[in-house]
ZAKE-34755 format. One record per residue (C-alpha): residue number from 1; residue in one letter; x negated, y negated, z. Coordinates in steps of 0.2 Angstrom, whole numbers. Example, Ala and Ser with C-alpha at 12.3 -4.5 7.8 and 13.67 -1.06 7.14 Angstrom:
// ZAKE-34755
 pos code    px    py    pz
   1    a   -62    22    39
   2    s   -68     5    36
// end
This chain:
// ZAKE-34755
 pos code    px    py    pz
   1    m   159    99  -123
   2    k   157    93  -105
   3    k   139    98  -105
   4    s   136    88  -121
   5    f   144    73  -114
   6    i   134    73   -98
   7    l   118    75  -108
   8    f   123    60  -119
   9    v   126    49  -103
  10    f   109    54   -96
  11    l   100    49  -113
  12    l   109    32  -112
  13    c   103    29   -95
  14    s    85    33  -100
  15    i    86    21  -115
  16    v    92     7  -104
  17    v    79     9   -91
  18    v    65     9  -104
  19    a    72    -6  -112
  20    q    71   -16   -96
  21    k    52   -13   -93
  22    k    37   -19  -102
  23    s    18   -17   -99
  24    i     8   -33   -97
  25    t   -11   -35   -97
  26    g   -23   -49   -92
  27    i   -39   -54   -85
  28    i   -42   -64   -69
  29    t   -57   -76   -68
  30    d   -63   -90   -56
  31    t   -66  -108   -63
  32    a   -84  -103   -67
  33    g   -78   -89   -78
  34    e   -83   -75   -66
  35    a   -72   -60   -65
  36    v   -61   -59   -49
  37    i   -62   -41   -42
  38    g   -48   -35   -32
  39    a   -36   -49   -35
  40    s   -18   -44   -31
  41    i    -4   -45   -44
  42    v    13   -42   -38
  43    e    30   -43   -47
  44    v    40   -56   -37
  45    g    54   -49   -26
  46    t    47   -31   -27
  47    t    33   -20   -20
  48    n    27   -16   -38
  49    g    10   -22   -40
  50    t    -9   -18   -44
  51    v   -26   -25   -42
  52    s   -39   -31   -54
  53    d   -54   -20   -58
  54    v   -73   -23   -58
  55    d   -71   -34   -74
  56    g   -56   -43   -68
  57    n   -44   -34   -80
  58    f   -26   -27   -75
  59    t   -11   -18   -82
  60    l     6   -19   -74
  61    s    23   -13   -79
  62    v    36   -26   -75
  63    s    54   -31   -79
  64    d    56   -41   -95
  65    n    62   -57   -86
  66    a    51   -55   -70
  67    s    38   -66   -62
  68    i    21   -61   -56
  69    q    12   -68   -41
  70    v    -7   -68   -42
  71    s   -17   -71   -26
  72    f   -35   -68   -19
  73    i   -43   -73    -2
  74    g   -50   -91    -4
  75    f   -41   -95   -20
  76    s   -24  -104   -22
  77    s   -10   -91   -27
  78    q    -1   -93   -44
  79    t    16   -88   -49
  80    l    19   -85   -68
  81    s    34   -80   -78
  82    v    31   -65   -90
  83    q    46   -68  -101
  84    g    40   -68  -119
  85    k    22   -65  -114
  86    m    12   -48  -114
  87    n    -6   -54  -111
  88    f   -12   -67   -98
  89    k   -28   -76   -95
  90    i   -27   -82   -77
  91    i   -40   -94   -69
  92    l   -39   -95   -50
  93    k   -44  -111   -42
  94    e   -53  -112   -24
  95    d   -41  -117   -10
  96    s   -45  -135    -6
  97    e   -33  -136     9
  98    l   -48  -139    21
  99    l   -57  -153    11
 100    q   -49  -168    20
 101    e   -60  -167    36
 102    v   -70  -183    40
 103    v   -89  -180    43
 104    v  -100  -192    53
 105    t  -117  -193    44
 106    g  -134  -201    49
 107    y  -135  -210    33
 108    g  -118  -218    30
 109    g  -106  -217    44
 110    k   -89  -208    42
 111    v   -87  -200    26
 112    s   -72  -190    19
 113    r   -77  -172    17
 114    a   -69  -172     0
 115    k   -82  -186    -5
 116    l   -97  -178     4
 117    t  -110  -170    -7
 118    n  -120  -162     7
 119    s  -116  -145    15
 120    i  -111  -147    33
 121    s  -103  -134    44
 122    t   -95  -139    61
 123    v   -94  -125    74
 124    s   -77  -126    83
 125    p   -79  -128   102
 126    q   -66  -114   104
 127    i   -78  -102    97
 128    l   -90  -106   111
 129    e   -77  -104   124
 130    k   -69   -88   118
 131    g   -83   -76   119
 132    i   -96   -71   132
 133    y  -114   -76   126
 134    t  -131   -76   134
 135    n  -136   -90   123
 136    p  -127  -101   110
 137    s  -136   -94    95
 138    q  -125   -78    96
 139    a  -109   -89    94
 140    l  -116   -94    77
 141    s  -115   -76    70
 142    g  -101   -75    57
 143    s   -96   -93    61
 144    v  -106  -103    48
 145    p  -107   -97    30
 146    g  -125   -95    24
 147    l  -132   -94    42
 148    k  -139   -77    47
 149    v  -141   -72    65
 150    s  -151   -56    69
 151    l  -157   -48    85
 152    t  -175   -45    86
 153    s  -174   -31    99
 154    g  -161   -20   107
 155    n  -163   -29   124
 156    p  -147   -39   127
 157    t  -157   -53   134
 158    s  -168   -55   118
 159    s  -166   -71   108
 160    p  -158   -69    91
 161    k  -167   -75    76
 162    v  -158   -89    66
 163    i  -161   -90    47
 164    l  -153  -104    37
 165    r  -152  -104    18
 166    g  -161   -87    17
 167    g  -177   -95    24
 168    t  -187  -105    12
 169    e  -205   -99    17
 170    f  -214   -86     6
 171    d  -210   -72    18
 172    g  -191   -76    19
 173    s  -193   -84    36
 174    g  -192  -101    43
 175    g  -180  -106    56
 176    p  -169  -122    56
 177    l  -174  -138    65
 178    v  -165  -139    82
 179    i  -160  -157    89
 180    v  -151  -158   106
 181    d  -144  -175   110
 182    g  -156  -183    98
 183    q  -172  -173   105
 184    l  -182  -161    95
 185    r  -182  -143   102
 186    d  -190  -127    98
 187    n  -174  -117   101
 188    f  -158  -119   111
 189    d  -158  -102   119
 190    d  -159  -109   137
 191    i  -143  -120   135
 192    n  -127  -115   143
 193    p  -114  -113   129
 194    q  -101  -121   141
 195    d  -112  -137   141
 196    i  -110  -139   122
 197    a   -98  -152   116
 198    s  -101  -150    98
 199    m  -112  -141    86
 200    d  -115  -146    68
 201    v  -126  -136    55
 202    l  -134  -146    40
 203    k  -137  -132    27
 204    d  -144  -141    12
 205    a  -161  -150     8
 206    g  -152  -167     9
 207    a  -156  -166    28
 208    t  -174  -170    24
 209    a  -169  -188    20
 210    i  -166  -191    38
 211    y  -176  -178    48
 212    g  -191  -176    36
 213    a  -200  -160    29
 214    r  -196  -150    45
 215    a  -178  -150    40
 216    s  -181  -140    24
 217    n  -174  -125    33
 218    g  -159  -134    38
 219    v  -154  -143    54
 220    i  -143  -138    69
 221    l  -137  -153    79
 222    i  -131  -151    96
 223    t  -122  -163   108
 224    t  -120  -158   126
 225    k  -105  -163   137
 226    s  -107  -179   148
 227    g   -97  -185   163
 228    r   -81  -195   160
 229    a   -71  -207   171
 230    g   -55  -201   177
 231    h   -48  -185   184
 232    r   -61  -174   193
 233    e   -62  -156   188
 234    i   -74  -142   193
 235    n   -75  -126   182
 236    f   -85  -110   186
 237    r   -88   -96   175
 238    a  -100   -81   177
 239    n  -103   -64   170
 240    i  -115   -50   175
 241    g  -123   -38   163
 242    l  -137   -25   162
 243    g  -152   -27   152
 244    y  -153    -9   148
 245    v  -142     6   145
 246    n  -144    22   155
 247    n  -139    37   144
 248    p  -142    53   153
 249    y  -136    64   139
 250    d  -146    71   126
 251    f  -134    76   112
 252    l  -137    91   101
 253    g  -141    89    82
 254    a  -136   100    68
 255    e  -152   110    69
 256    d  -149   113    88
 257    y  -131   118    85
 258    i  -137   131    72
 259    t  -150   138    84
 260    v  -138   140    99
 261    l  -125   148    88
 262    r  -137   161    80
 263    t  -144   164    97
 264    a  -127   168   104
 265    y  -123   180    90
 266    k  -140   188    92
 267    n  -137   192   110
 268    t  -119   198   107
 269    p  -121   214    97
 270    w  -102   217    95
 271    a   -99   200    87
 272    a   -95   199    69
 273    t  -110   192    59
 274    a   -99   185    44
 275    n   -99   168    52
 276    l  -118   168    51
 277    t  -121   177    34
 278    g  -107   167    26
 279    s  -111   150    34
 280    t  -117   135    24
 281    p  -130   122    29
 282    f  -124   107    38
 283    g  -121    95    24
 284    t  -108    84    16
 285    g  -103    77     0
 286    n   -88    69   -10
 287    k   -82    86   -16
 288    l   -66    79   -23
 289    g   -75    67   -35
 290    a   -71    51   -27
 291    n   -87    43   -33
 292    m   -84    25   -31
 293    l   -89    14   -16
 294    s   -73    18    -7
 295    g   -74    36    -9
 296    i   -92    38    -4
 297    a   -88    27    12
 298    t   -74    38    16
 299    t   -84    54    14
 300    v   -98    47    26
 301    l   -85    41    39
 302    q   -77    58    39
 303    e   -93    66    44
 304    m   -97    53    58
 305    s   -97    56    76
 306    i   -88    44    88
 307    f  -105    36    91
 308    g  -108    32    73
 309    k  -120    46    70
 310    l  -119    56    54
 311    k  -117    75    59
 312    a  -124    82    42
 313    d  -142    85    38
 314    y  -140    82    20
 315    a  -128    72     9
 316    c  -125    76    -9
 317    l  -116    62   -17
 318    e  -109    60   -35
 319    i  -109    42   -39
 320    d  -100    33   -53
 321    e  -113    25   -65
 322    a  -106     7   -63
 323    y  -106     8   -44
 324    t  -124    15   -42
 325    p  -132    -2   -39
 326    i  -119    -6   -27
 327    v  -120    10   -17
 328    f  -139     9   -17
 329    d  -137    -7    -7
 330    y  -131     3     7
 331    v  -138    21     4
 332    k  -156    24     0
 333    p  -157    42    -7
 334    d  -172    53    -6
 335    v  -168    61   -22
 336    m  -158    55   -38
 337    v  -152    68   -51
 338    i  -148    62   -68
 339    t  -141    76   -79
 340    n  -138    67   -96
 341    l  -132    51  -104
 342    f  -117    52  -116
 343    r  -104    40  -121
 344    d   -90    39  -109
 345    q   -75    27  -106
 346    l   -80    14  -120
 347    d   -69     1  -114
 348    r   -77     1   -97
 349    y   -96     4  -101
 350    g   -98     1  -119
 351    e  -112    10  -127
 352    i  -125    20  -119
 353    d  -138     7  -117
 354    i  -127    -3  -105
 355    t  -126    13   -94
 356    s  -144    15   -95
 357    d  -148    -3   -89
 358    i  -136     0   -74
 359    i  -145    15   -69
 360    k  -162     6   -70
 361    r  -156    -8   -59
 362    a  -151     5   -46
 363    i  -168    14   -47
 364    k  -177    -2   -43
 365    k  -168    -4   -27
 366    v  -175    12   -19
 367    p  -194    12   -17
 368    n  -203    28   -20
 369    l  -188    37   -26
 370    k  -189    55   -32
 371    l  -180    58   -49
 372    v  -174    75   -55
 373    l  -172    72   -74
 374    n  -165    82   -89
 375    g  -182    84   -98
 376    d  -172    89  -114
 377    d  -163    72  -114
 378    p  -174    57  -121
 379    l  -162    45  -113
 380    c  -165    53   -96
 381    v  -184    55   -98
 382    q  -186    36  -100
 383    f  -181    34   -82
 384    g  -197    43   -77
 385    r  -207    29   -84
 386    e  -200    16   -71
 387    e  -212    10   -58
 388    n  -213    17   -41
 389    v  -204    33   -45
 390    k  -210    51   -45
 391    a  -201    61   -59
 392    y  -198    80   -60
 393    y  -191    87   -76
 394    y  -180   102   -80
 395    g  -175   110   -97
 396    i  -172   125  -108
 397    s  -188   129  -117
 398    e  -182   139  -132
 399    k  -170   138  -146
 400    v  -153   146  -141
 401    l  -139   139  -152
 402    p  -137   138  -170
 403    q  -146   122  -177
 404    l  -130   113  -184
 405    d  -129    95  -189
 406    d  -121    89  -173
 407    t  -119    70  -169
 408    k  -133    65  -159
 409    e  -129    52  -146
 410    g  -147    46  -143
 411    r  -154    47  -161
 412    f  -167    33  -158
 413    c  -182    33  -147
 414    p  -178    23  -131
 415    v  -196    17  -131
 416    c  -199    10  -149
 417    g  -182    12  -157
 418    e  -187    23  -171
 419    e  -177    39  -176
 420    q  -182    54  -166
 421    k  -187    71  -173
 422    y  -183    88  -165
 423    n  -193   105  -165
 424    y  -176   112  -160
 425    y  -161   105  -151
 426    h  -146   112  -141
 427    y  -132   100  -143
 428    s  -130    81  -144
 429    q  -147    73  -141
 430    l  -153    87  -130
 431    g  -168    97  -136
 432    d  -187    97  -139
 433    f  -188    79  -145
 434    y  -203    69  -151
 435    c  -205    52  -159
 436    p  -217    51  -174
 437    s  -219    33  -172
 438    c  -224    30  -153
 439    g  -228    47  -147
 440    f  -214    48  -134
 441    k  -209    66  -132
 442    r  -202    80  -121
 443    p  -212    80  -105
 444    e  -220    95   -96
 445    i  -206   104   -88
 446    d  -206   108   -70
 447    f  -191   119   -69
 448    e  -190   129   -85
 449    v  -176   140   -92
 450    k  -180   154  -104
 451    n  -173   171  -109
 452    v  -155   165  -112
 453    s  -141   177  -116
 454    l  -124   169  -119
 455    d  -115   186  -117
 456    t  -103   189  -102
 457    p  -110   187   -89
 458    m  -123   174   -95
 459    k  -141   178   -91
 460    f  -157   168   -90
 461    t  -173   164   -80
 462    i  -178   149   -70
 463    n  -197   149   -68
 464    n  -197   167   -72
 465    q  -184   171   -58
 466    p  -169   181   -66
 467    m  -152   173   -64
 468    v  -134   179   -69
 469    i  -118   169   -69
 470    n  -100   176   -71
 471    y   -93   161   -80
 472    k   -94   153   -97
 473    g  -102   137  -104
 474    f  -120   135  -110
 475    y  -120   117  -103
 476    n  -117   125   -85
 477    i  -135   131   -87
 478    y  -141   113   -86
 479    n  -130   110   -71
 480    l  -138   125   -62
 481    i  -156   120   -66
 482    a  -152   102   -59
 483    v  -147   110   -43
 484    y  -162   122   -42
 485    g  -174   107   -46
 486    a  -166    96   -33
 487    l  -167   109   -19
 488    n  -186   112   -23
 489    v  -190    93   -23
 490    l  -181    92    -6
 491    g  -193   106     0
 492    e  -179   119     2
 493    k  -182   137    -1
 494    t  -174   144   -17
 495    d  -178   163   -15
 496    d  -159   167   -13
 497    f  -153   156   -27
 498    a  -149   170   -39
 499    k  -139   179   -25
 500    l  -129   163   -22
 501    l  -125   162   -40
 502    t  -117   179   -40
 503    g  -103   174   -28
 504    y  -101   156   -34
 505    k   -84   152   -42
 506    p   -82   137   -54
 507    q   -74   122   -46
 508    i   -59   114   -54
 509    g   -60   111   -72
 510    r   -77   119   -75
 511    m   -71   134   -85
 512    q   -60   139   -70
 513    e   -49   154   -73
 514    y   -31   157   -67
 515    k   -24   174   -67
 516    f    -7   177   -75
 517    n    -1   191   -87
 518    k   -17   185   -96
 519    p   -31   173   -91
 520    v   -28   154   -92
 521    i   -45   145   -92
 522    l   -45   126   -87
 523    s   -59   115   -94
 524    l   -62    97   -91
 525    s   -69    87  -106
 526    k   -71    68  -105
 527    n   -81    63  -120
 528    p   -87    69  -137
 529    a  -102    79  -131
 530    g   -91    87  -117
 531    f   -77    92  -129
 532    n   -90    99  -142
 533    q   -97   110  -129
 534    a   -80   115  -123
 535    i   -75   120  -141
 536    a   -91   129  -143
 537    t   -88   139  -127
 538    v   -70   143  -133
 539    n   -77   149  -150
 540    t   -89   162  -141
 541    d   -73   170  -135
 542    k   -68   182  -149
 543    r   -51   187  -141
 544    k   -35   181  -149
 545    k   -31   164  -140
 546    d   -20   150  -138
 547    v   -27   132  -136
 548    i   -19   117  -127
 549    i   -27   100  -128
 550    a   -21    86  -116
 551    i   -27    68  -118
 552    n   -22    54  -107
 553    d   -27    35  -107
 554    k   -26    30   -89
 555    a   -39    18   -82
 556    n   -50    32   -75
 557    d   -50    40   -93
 558    g   -53    24  -102
 559    r   -40    16  -113
 560    d   -50    17  -129
 561    v   -47    34  -137
 562    s   -57    30  -153
 563    w   -70    43  -147
 564    l   -58    57  -152
 565    w   -64    54  -170
 566    d   -82    58  -164
 567    v   -77    76  -158
 568    d   -79    91  -170
 569    f   -61    96  -168
 570    d   -61   105  -185
 571    k   -72   119  -177
 572    i   -58   124  -165
 573    a   -49   132  -180
 574    d   -58   149  -181
 575    e   -51   166  -185
 576    n   -46   170  -167
 577    l   -35   154  -165
 578    n   -17   160  -162
 579    t    -8   143  -159
 580    l   -13   125  -155
 581    t    -3   114  -143
 582    t    -6    95  -140
 583    t     0    86  -125
 584    g    -4    71  -113
 585    i     0    53  -114
 586    r    -9    51  -131
 587    v    -1    67  -138
 588    y     2    58  -155
 589    d   -16    52  -156
 590    i   -24    69  -154
 591    s   -11    76  -166
 592    l   -15    63  -179
 593    r   -34    68  -177
 594    f   -30    86  -181
 595    k   -19    81  -196
 596    y   -34    72  -204
 597    s   -44    88  -201
 598    d   -31    98  -210
 599    i   -28   108  -194
 600    k   -10   113  -190
 601    v    -3   108  -173
 602    d    10   121  -168
 603    r    18   112  -154
 604    m    18    94  -148
 605    t    25    90  -130
 606    q    21    79  -115
 607    d    27    93  -103
 608    m    12   103   -98
 609    a    22   116   -89
 610    d    32   119  -105
 611    a    16   120  -115
 612    i     8   133  -103
 613    t    24   143  -102
 614    k    26   144  -121
 615    c     8   150  -122
 616    l    10   163  -109
 617    e    25   170  -119
 618    m    14   172  -135
 619    d     5   188  -140
 620    s   -12   181  -137
 621    e   -25   188  -125
 622    v   -31   172  -117
 623    v   -26   153  -115
 624    y   -38   139  -115
 625    v   -33   122  -108
 626    l   -44   107  -112
 627    v   -40    91  -103
 628    n   -48    74  -100
 629    y   -50    67   -82
 630    t   -32    61   -76
 631    a   -24    76   -84
 632    l   -35    88   -74
 633    y   -27    88   -57
 634    s    -9    87   -64
 635    t   -13   103   -74
 636    e   -20   111   -59
 637    a    -4   108   -50
 638    v     6   115   -64
 639    l    -4   131   -65
 640    k    -2   134   -46
 641    k    17   130   -47
 642    l    18   143   -61
 643    g    10   156   -50
 644    g    -7   156   -56
 645    e   -21   162   -45
 646    a   -39   154   -47
// end
């Protein structure tokens, strides 16, 4: 009786806590209707908060009677009550606190800055006094919005180049007009910064009303100091610097390090050679899948020396589709690999054509980019038609899988819009395609797979070179050809590629096997095409099996789970299926999907540890765990905690 009473108390506590919280959503824009990215939303009086995503959207769990404070740099913060509201549309206004300055113009005397229509920036005298500058133009760097100061050489005594308003001449050049004490000057590099009393920058074309056409690139007005009656004061300031850097050290690079290391082992016969034969090239990459701008920046910083030099010879970076154009502003890749285009995260990307347009924008930012493309995917092949690219194609040049009536993501020709035909296809829109209307078709394949055997181990050839892999998944063949193709395009030798495959173990979620009293195989599936291939792989295993499917709807997964209805879940119910378990945040959604396919769900739970433990107790021979993105790492942690060995 005592145990029952304690359980009842805990249940009550749980109900009370849930009743005090609610989830609110919203979108944050500026007055122009543009999304505000990275705005802070905090529950007042707590540390509970979040930030808006790339579309200005946010979700936050708060108390029912709470207030939230919304803030962003350069905008006035807002405090809003959430009582009785679930969804918010918040418009942030620019902070106008500094708009009451008075400006002296050459065409109207003193004017309140709030009434001034022209763009004028005043450089504070304190800026000129704080730093040590060889000329005043250096002080303008970062002090005036819209003004760019760049060094023309590494010589500390060189004169910076000043560009205002982006330069209005055809070549992007065109410096501003310089006026010192009412006199026209070519530059102001020879003026002592300590002699300047005030500096104003006229940034818009309105300055031409006073100073003529020469002011089309803006105007810099400088007033120097003059003598004053009264207290006499003498100030002296001096600085000494070198116009060159004497660096007597010639640092070793990655190639030098390898040469020295291998020479040392060669000259030391008793030394173990495992460090040589088992070593990997000097390279880096975002191995943990942090594929947005922050994750890629962190990856690069981790491989930087204290002198800011990248220690790796190669960088292999997975980039989120939406962030590709942003990353390409900073990173200009030599080779870009595009594996396939499937619908994914509908609430974030929408349909495939939106993702395609994003990738095209990124490609245009890198001249002479080399593309390694899936030649079996018409949506990938279209990128090879872009200007100033060199395309290389890989593909599987034979019919391997049964020709079922699968849902094709890219049914229509990306060139003319007519429905495409296939001589054969593998899955989704991948195969030997052609358009009967415009002639768009599968290209000549540079890296070709043939002689495919889906037995364990899988066997195939790439350009007639035999390959063997000890893990499952037909789609993994595409991943391996992509790697093979990229290495060849980079000019790397692939003679040992087959040998490398024999020792390769799948990374987390790629049909990764954990050893218990029976094998537990973990597979990541994020979209309809991915789930269909995972199910097809499961069905090739003729052992008696338990299957667990976990579906979450966190931000990284995409909150729209309507894609579940595009997955061929009915194919999972083959004669070798022992039990089916559903789990995850959207456990009831996936269970409902199975109900409409007349497939019995044996167990529904949100506890992955319980789901795996129950399956391990069954009389089956193998357990398959199919998860979407945010369920992957938590499932991995559960498997390790239960004692599984990968």
